[in-house]
BALOBA-1460 file (C-alpha; in Angstrom, 3 decimals):
// residues 244
<rec num="1" residu="m" x="49.209" y="-15.434" z="137.878"/>
<rec num="2" residu="p" x="52.714" y="-16.734" z="138.850"/>
<rec num="3" residu="l" x="55.259" y="-14.352" z="139.199"/>
<rec num="4" residu="s" x="57.241" y="-15.978" z="136.743"/>
<rec num="5" residu="n" x="54.186" y="-15.395" z="134.116"/>
<rec num="6" residu="i" x="53.710" y="-12.001" z="134.814"/>
<rec num="7" residu="r" x="57.051" y="-11.025" z="134.218"/>
<rec num="8" residu="a" x="57.556" y="-13.067" z="130.978"/>
<rec num="9" residu="k" x="54.628" y="-10.609" z="129.672"/>
<rec num="10" residu="l" x="56.267" y="-7.793" z="131.267"/>
<rec num="11" residu="d" x="59.659" y="-8.125" z="129.256"/>
<rec num="12" residu="r" x="57.373" y="-8.735" z="125.923"/>
<rec num="13" residu="l" x="55.489" y="-5.222" z="126.684"/>
<rec num="14" residu="d" x="59.485" y="-4.092" z="127.687"/>
<rec num="15" residu="e" x="60.362" y="-5.064" z="124.066"/>
<rec num="16" residu="q" x="57.160" y="-3.747" z="122.414"/>
<rec num="17" residu="i" x="57.811" y="0.040" z="124.295"/>
<rec num="18" residu="v" x="61.000" y="0.092" z="122.566"/>
<rec num="19" residu="a" x="60.183" y="-1.099" z="119.395"/>
<rec num="20" residu="r" x="57.384" y="1.680" z="119.453"/>
<rec num="21" residu="l" x="59.692" y="4.398" z="120.633"/>
<rec num="22" residu="k" x="61.686" y="4.094" z="117.322"/>
<rec num="23" residu="d" x="58.302" y="3.951" z="115.981"/>
<rec num="24" residu="r" x="57.096" y="7.261" z="117.020"/>
<rec num="25" residu="s" x="60.664" y="8.378" z="116.558"/>
<rec num="26" residu="w" x="60.302" y="8.588" z="112.487"/>
<rec num="27" residu="f" x="58.068" y="11.418" z="112.638"/>
<rec num="28" residu="t" x="58.910" y="15.159" z="113.965"/>
<rec num="29" residu="l" x="57.941" y="16.395" z="116.802"/>
<rec num="30" residu="n" x="54.371" y="17.966" z="115.674"/>
<rec num="31" residu="q" x="53.648" y="19.714" z="118.576"/>
<rec num="32" residu="a" x="50.100" y="20.576" z="117.145"/>
<rec num="33" residu="v" x="48.945" y="17.292" z="117.914"/>
<rec num="34" residu="y" x="49.144" y="17.286" z="121.669"/>
<rec num="35" residu="q" x="47.771" y="21.188" z="121.921"/>
<rec num="36" residu="p" x="43.741" y="21.261" z="122.962"/>
<rec num="37" residu="d" x="41.826" y="22.844" z="119.810"/>
<rec num="38" residu="a" x="44.878" y="23.157" z="117.956"/>
<rec num="39" residu="i" x="43.288" y="20.495" z="115.531"/>
<rec num="40" residu="p" x="39.884" y="21.457" z="114.977"/>
<rec num="41" residu="i" x="37.947" y="18.234" z="115.756"/>
<rec num="42" residu="v" x="33.841" y="18.570" z="114.711"/>
<rec num="43" residu="g" x="31.947" y="18.024" z="117.679"/>
<rec num="44" residu="r" x="34.499" y="18.334" z="120.656"/>
<rec num="45" residu="t" x="36.266" y="21.060" z="122.197"/>
<rec num="46" residu="g" x="39.070" y="20.808" z="124.961"/>
<rec num="47" residu="i" x="40.933" y="17.645" z="123.555"/>
<rec num="48" residu="s" x="43.891" y="17.559" z="121.346"/>
<rec num="49" residu="l" x="44.201" y="14.966" z="118.771"/>
<rec num="50" residu="m" x="46.536" y="12.569" z="120.595"/>
<rec num="51" residu="e" x="43.745" y="12.506" z="123.267"/>
<rec num="52" residu="w" x="41.466" y="11.950" z="120.496"/>
<rec num="53" residu="a" x="43.158" y="8.807" z="119.215"/>
<rec num="54" residu="l" x="43.758" y="7.267" z="122.501"/>
<rec num="55" residu="e" x="40.005" y="7.588" z="123.276"/>
<rec num="56" residu="g" x="39.575" y="6.187" z="120.270"/>
<rec num="57" residu="l" x="41.751" y="3.168" z="120.610"/>
<rec num="58" residu="e" x="40.575" y="2.371" z="123.678"/>
<rec num="59" residu="q" x="37.122" y="2.433" z="122.912"/>
<rec num="60" residu="y" x="37.514" y="-0.140" z="120.126"/>
<rec num="61" residu="h" x="39.847" y="-2.164" z="122.401"/>
<rec num="62" residu="a" x="36.762" y="-2.236" z="124.649"/>
<rec num="63" residu="s" x="34.780" y="-3.299" z="121.856"/>
<rec num="64" residu="l" x="36.934" y="-6.435" z="121.909"/>
<rec num="65" residu="g" x="35.907" y="-6.995" z="125.624"/>
<rec num="66" residu="r" x="39.893" y="-5.804" z="126.156"/>
<rec num="67" residu="y" x="38.902" y="-4.220" z="129.823"/>
<rec num="68" residu="d" x="36.964" y="-6.990" z="131.106"/>
<rec num="69" residu="i" x="40.133" y="-8.195" z="131.596"/>
<rec num="70" residu="p" x="41.355" y="-7.928" z="135.576"/>
<rec num="71" residu="d" x="45.056" y="-6.928" z="134.204"/>
<rec num="72" residu="q" x="43.597" y="-3.967" z="131.786"/>
<rec num="73" residu="h" x="42.390" y="-1.113" z="132.426"/>
<rec num="74" residu="p" x="42.305" y="2.134" z="129.849"/>
<rec num="75" residu="i" x="43.450" y="5.609" z="130.303"/>
<rec num="76" residu="l" x="40.975" y="7.855" z="129.052"/>
<rec num="77" residu="y" x="38.034" y="5.713" z="127.735"/>
<rec num="78" residu="r" x="34.706" y="5.351" z="130.129"/>
<rec num="79" residu="h" x="34.570" y="1.829" z="130.781"/>
<rec num="80" residu="d" x="31.046" y="1.360" z="131.887"/>
<rec num="81" residu="r" x="29.440" y="-1.302" z="130.243"/>
<rec num="82" residu="p" x="31.002" y="-4.799" z="129.105"/>
<rec num="83" residu="s" x="31.838" y="-5.952" z="125.572"/>
<rec num="84" residu="p" x="29.263" y="-7.529" z="123.491"/>
<rec num="85" residu="v" x="31.862" y="-10.633" z="122.976"/>
<rec num="86" residu="q" x="31.087" y="-13.033" z="125.054"/>
<rec num="87" residu="r" x="33.952" y="-15.115" z="126.141"/>
<rec num="88" residu="h" x="35.087" y="-17.025" z="129.355"/>
<rec num="89" residu="i" x="37.338" y="-15.307" z="131.862"/>
<rec num="90" residu="t" x="39.685" y="-17.407" z="134.089"/>
<rec num="91" residu="q" x="41.772" y="-14.886" z="135.251"/>
<rec num="92" residu="a" x="40.675" y="-13.557" z="138.691"/>
<rec num="93" residu="h" x="39.775" y="-10.153" z="139.511"/>
<rec num="94" residu="l" x="41.878" y="-8.338" z="142.222"/>
<rec num="95" residu="p" x="40.347" y="-5.844" z="144.878"/>
<rec num="96" residu="v" x="40.059" y="-2.515" z="142.991"/>
<rec num="97" residu="i" x="42.984" y="0.166" z="142.867"/>
<rec num="98" residu="e" x="43.865" y="3.037" z="141.561"/>
<rec num="99" residu="a" x="44.648" y="3.212" z="137.694"/>
<rec num="100" residu="p" x="48.395" y="4.793" z="137.260"/>
<rec num="101" residu="p" x="47.262" y="8.687" z="137.057"/>
<rec num="102" residu="r" x="46.492" y="9.634" z="133.365"/>
<rec num="103" residu="d" x="47.804" y="13.091" z="133.854"/>
<rec num="104" residu="q" x="51.109" y="12.157" z="135.010"/>
<rec num="105" residu="l" x="51.635" y="9.230" z="132.352"/>
<rec num="106" residu="i" x="50.823" y="11.148" z="129.196"/>
<rec num="107" residu="q" x="52.926" y="14.199" z="130.700"/>
<rec num="108" residu="f" x="55.822" y="12.673" z="131.153"/>
<rec num="109" residu="y" x="55.543" y="10.787" z="127.998"/>
<rec num="110" residu="t" x="55.254" y="13.964" z="125.978"/>
<rec num="111" residu="s" x="58.101" y="15.496" z="127.742"/>
<rec num="112" residu="l" x="60.581" y="12.921" z="126.662"/>
<rec num="113" residu="l" x="59.319" y="13.703" z="123.002"/>
<rec num="114" residu="p" x="61.567" y="16.361" z="122.197"/>
<rec num="115" residu="k" x="64.706" y="14.017" z="123.030"/>
<rec num="116" residu="l" x="63.408" y="11.295" z="120.988"/>
<rec num="117" residu="c" x="61.898" y="13.279" z="117.814"/>
<rec num="118" residu="r" x="63.226" y="15.795" z="114.998"/>
<rec num="119" residu="p" x="61.593" y="19.217" z="115.249"/>
<rec num="120" residu="g" x="59.192" y="20.284" z="112.696"/>
<rec num="121" residu="d" x="55.780" y="20.300" z="111.830"/>
<rec num="122" residu="e" x="54.768" y="17.893" z="109.066"/>
<rec num="123" residu="p" x="50.491" y="17.838" z="109.037"/>
<rec num="124" residu="h" x="50.055" y="15.035" z="106.739"/>
<rec num="125" residu="y" x="51.735" y="12.408" z="109.322"/>
<rec num="126" residu="y" x="49.416" y="13.662" z="112.005"/>
<rec num="127" residu="g" x="47.498" y="10.704" z="111.461"/>
<rec num="128" residu="e" x="50.020" y="8.000" z="112.444"/>
<rec num="129" residu="t" x="51.891" y="10.256" z="114.820"/>
<rec num="130" residu="v" x="49.151" y="10.375" z="117.248"/>
<rec num="131" residu="y" x="48.410" y="6.485" z="116.459"/>
<rec num="132" residu="t" x="51.520" y="5.905" z="117.911"/>
<rec num="133" residu="d" x="51.359" y="7.471" z="120.568"/>
<rec num="134" residu="a" x="48.002" y="6.107" z="121.846"/>
<rec num="135" residu="d" x="49.552" y="2.703" z="120.637"/>
<rec num="136" residu="l" x="52.566" y="3.375" z="123.121"/>
<rec num="137" residu="l" x="51.074" y="4.794" z="125.902"/>
<rec num="138" residu="s" x="48.610" y="2.327" z="125.935"/>
<rec num="139" residu="r" x="51.041" y="-0.540" z="126.212"/>
<rec num="140" residu="l" x="53.235" y="1.647" z="129.118"/>
<rec num="141" residu="n" x="49.886" y="2.329" z="130.995"/>
<rec num="142" residu="e" x="49.551" y="-1.946" z="130.695"/>
<rec num="143" residu="r" x="52.887" y="-2.271" z="132.485"/>
<rec num="144" residu="i" x="52.552" y="-0.553" z="134.943"/>
<rec num="145" residu="y" x="49.111" y="-1.198" z="135.960"/>
<rec num="146" residu="l" x="50.529" y="-4.962" z="135.983"/>
<rec num="147" residu="g" x="52.197" y="-3.743" z="139.334"/>
<rec num="148" residu="a" x="49.188" y="-4.766" z="141.292"/>
<rec num="149" residu="f" x="49.229" y="-8.055" z="139.709"/>
<rec num="150" residu="i" x="53.304" y="-8.065" z="140.644"/>
<rec num="151" residu="a" x="52.670" y="-7.004" z="144.404"/>
<rec num="152" residu="y" x="49.741" y="-9.709" z="144.631"/>
<rec num="153" residu="s" x="51.954" y="-12.291" z="143.752"/>
<rec num="154" residu="k" x="54.551" y="-11.121" z="145.894"/>
<rec num="155" residu="l" x="52.124" y="-10.873" z="148.725"/>
<rec num="156" residu="q" x="51.497" y="-14.566" z="148.451"/>
<rec num="157" residu="i" x="54.596" y="-15.578" z="148.565"/>
<rec num="158" residu="k" x="55.701" y="-13.487" z="151.535"/>
<rec num="159" residu="p" x="52.739" y="-12.856" z="153.384"/>
<rec num="160" residu="s" x="54.387" y="-10.979" z="156.117"/>
<rec num="161" residu="i" x="54.937" y="-7.759" z="153.903"/>
<rec num="162" residu="l" x="51.409" y="-6.790" z="154.729"/>
<rec num="163" residu="a" x="52.440" y="-5.946" z="158.045"/>
<rec num="164" residu="l" x="54.460" y="-2.905" z="156.794"/>
<rec num="165" residu="a" x="51.378" y="-1.470" z="155.056"/>
<rec num="166" residu="m" x="51.123" y="1.447" z="157.534"/>
<rec num="167" residu="d" x="54.895" y="2.215" z="156.830"/>
<rec num="168" residu="p" x="54.996" y="3.162" z="153.048"/>
<rec num="169" residu="q" x="59.059" y="3.513" z="152.966"/>
<rec num="170" residu="r" x="59.276" y="-0.182" z="154.175"/>
<rec num="171" residu="l" x="56.918" y="-1.801" z="152.143"/>
<rec num="172" residu="r" x="58.366" y="-0.039" z="149.211"/>
<rec num="173" residu="a" x="61.762" y="-1.482" z="150.094"/>
<rec num="174" residu="a" x="60.821" y="-4.696" z="150.929"/>
<rec num="175" residu="l" x="58.736" y="-4.829" z="147.500"/>
<rec num="176" residu="r" x="61.875" y="-3.595" z="145.552"/>
<rec num="177" residu="d" x="63.272" y="-6.227" z="143.883"/>
<rec num="178" residu="a" x="67.268" y="-5.080" z="142.492"/>
<rec num="179" residu="e" x="68.343" y="-8.158" z="140.800"/>
<rec num="180" residu="r" x="65.254" y="-7.952" z="138.812"/>
<rec num="181" residu="e" x="65.276" y="-4.076" z="137.922"/>
<rec num="182" residu="r" x="69.088" y="-4.588" z="136.833"/>
<rec num="183" residu="t" x="67.834" y="-7.365" z="134.652"/>
<rec num="184" residu="v" x="64.946" y="-5.103" z="133.220"/>
<rec num="185" residu="l" x="67.508" y="-2.047" z="132.909"/>
<rec num="186" residu="q" x="70.110" y="-4.756" z="131.071"/>
<rec num="187" residu="r" x="67.462" y="-6.082" z="129.015"/>
<rec num="188" residu="v" x="65.944" y="-2.712" z="127.531"/>
<rec num="189" residu="k" x="69.298" y="-1.451" z="127.203"/>
<rec num="190" residu="r" x="69.592" y="-4.550" z="124.444"/>
<rec num="191" residu="s" x="66.736" y="-3.759" z="122.669"/>
<rec num="192" residu="a" x="67.474" y="0.141" z="122.593"/>
<rec num="193" residu="q" x="71.013" y="-0.705" z="120.985"/>
<rec num="194" residu="r" x="69.102" y="-3.543" z="118.795"/>
<rec num="195" residu="y" x="66.120" y="-0.525" z="117.436"/>
<rec num="196" residu="d" x="68.676" y="2.215" z="117.370"/>
<rec num="197" residu="v" x="66.644" y="4.658" z="120.309"/>
<rec num="198" residu="p" x="68.707" y="6.566" z="121.897"/>
<rec num="199" residu="l" x="69.794" y="4.670" z="125.176"/>
<rec num="200" residu="n" x="69.254" y="7.670" z="127.748"/>
<rec num="201" residu="i" x="65.777" y="8.282" z="126.567"/>
<rec num="202" residu="t" x="65.270" y="4.729" z="126.922"/>
<rec num="203" residu="m" x="66.658" y="4.765" z="130.689"/>
<rec num="204" residu="q" x="65.259" y="7.928" z="131.689"/>
<rec num="205" residu="l" x="61.493" y="6.195" z="130.685"/>
<rec num="206" residu="f" x="62.222" y="2.772" z="132.261"/>
<rec num="207" residu="r" x="63.748" y="3.946" z="135.264"/>
<rec num="208" residu="w" x="60.857" y="6.015" z="135.408"/>
<rec num="209" residu="i" x="58.145" y="2.904" z="134.579"/>
<rec num="210" residu="i" x="59.905" y="0.603" z="137.753"/>
<rec num="211" residu="e" x="59.401" y="3.635" z="140.267"/>
<rec num="212" residu="q" x="55.272" y="4.161" z="139.034"/>
<rec num="213" residu="t" x="54.966" y="0.261" z="139.485"/>
<rec num="214" residu="l" x="56.737" y="0.283" z="143.423"/>
<rec num="215" residu="d" x="53.831" y="3.136" z="143.578"/>
<rec num="216" residu="l" x="51.011" y="0.999" z="142.512"/>
<rec num="217" residu="e" x="52.466" y="-1.983" z="144.088"/>
<rec num="218" residu="v" x="52.185" y="-0.030" z="147.345"/>
<rec num="219" residu="r" x="48.812" y="1.297" z="146.989"/>
<rec num="220" residu="f" x="47.526" y="-2.131" z="146.026"/>
<rec num="221" residu="i" x="48.850" y="-3.753" z="149.583"/>
<rec num="222" residu="q" x="47.982" y="-0.674" z="151.605"/>
<rec num="223" residu="r" x="44.340" y="-1.481" z="149.765"/>
<rec num="224" residu="i" x="44.381" y="-5.393" z="150.821"/>
<rec num="225" residu="a" x="45.797" y="-4.448" z="154.718"/>
<rec num="226" residu="g" x="42.909" y="-1.820" z="154.940"/>
<rec num="227" residu="t" x="39.972" y="-4.094" z="153.485"/>
<rec num="228" residu="g" x="40.825" y="-7.594" z="154.072"/>
<rec num="229" residu="s" x="39.814" y="-8.144" z="150.473"/>
<rec num="230" residu="e" x="40.745" y="-11.262" z="148.261"/>
<rec num="231" residu="p" x="40.801" y="-11.681" z="144.549"/>
<rec num="232" residu="v" x="37.084" y="-12.628" z="143.224"/>
<rec num="233" residu="d" x="37.199" y="-15.450" z="141.376"/>
<rec num="234" residu="s" x="35.574" y="-14.925" z="137.588"/>
<rec num="235" residu="s" x="36.466" y="-18.189" z="136.133"/>
<rec num="236" residu="t" x="32.763" y="-18.639" z="136.293"/>
<rec num="237" residu="s" x="31.712" y="-15.503" z="134.579"/>
<rec num="238" residu="a" x="31.019" y="-15.342" z="130.589"/>
<rec num="239" residu="n" x="33.156" y="-12.809" z="128.854"/>
<rec num="240" residu="n" x="36.381" y="-11.912" z="127.208"/>
<rec num="241" residu="d" x="39.259" y="-13.912" z="128.233"/>
<rec num="242" residu="i" x="41.945" y="-12.415" z="126.169"/>
<rec num="243" residu="h" x="42.459" y="-8.581" z="124.868"/>
<rec num="244" residu="s" x="42.587" y="-7.350" z="122.001"/>
């Protein structure tokens, strides 16, 4: 996947994330949906309604073959078997890299909500609230996980960065593209103004996303350097080449 194609995909995701922030702001905070066992779920304990919604959304996406695609990775759902939907994958599988830390992602996201949402509790909107949360978290996770593909594209352009794998700070500096970061932040600023989403929250979120993506890029290059792995060509496998 050329770097230009990845960046076009990132730009679409950024727009969707800002729009989803606006959707979430329509509902009150509804704090109970984030507290394990605050809303009883028959047959399950120790889980919040938001986690239940995210698990269910990811299970549905898995049934369509989303997580058979190399640049997709679930947050909660344990994806241990391929989708019954058989389509053709042309995208190469990169060496295994750990996904963005799910607890960190959820914790950061929920920490923003008191600044985004009105205080209050509206049980009749619990379902809409957690559906919006689950979809937004899924997009955030995808946005960060694409860092592996960004890093591999940068490595193809400049193979010398592999020599920096043992020096994380220098590697991070080499991977950072300040001009691209400014472009991203300017773009999401315009989106926030268009959707009437608080600018401070939007900028805080996307600065965090950029740093998380860089973290993943560093880990990916270090993984490549440690194993000498190359992407596995999956163009001959029968499976799903588009995600839900």
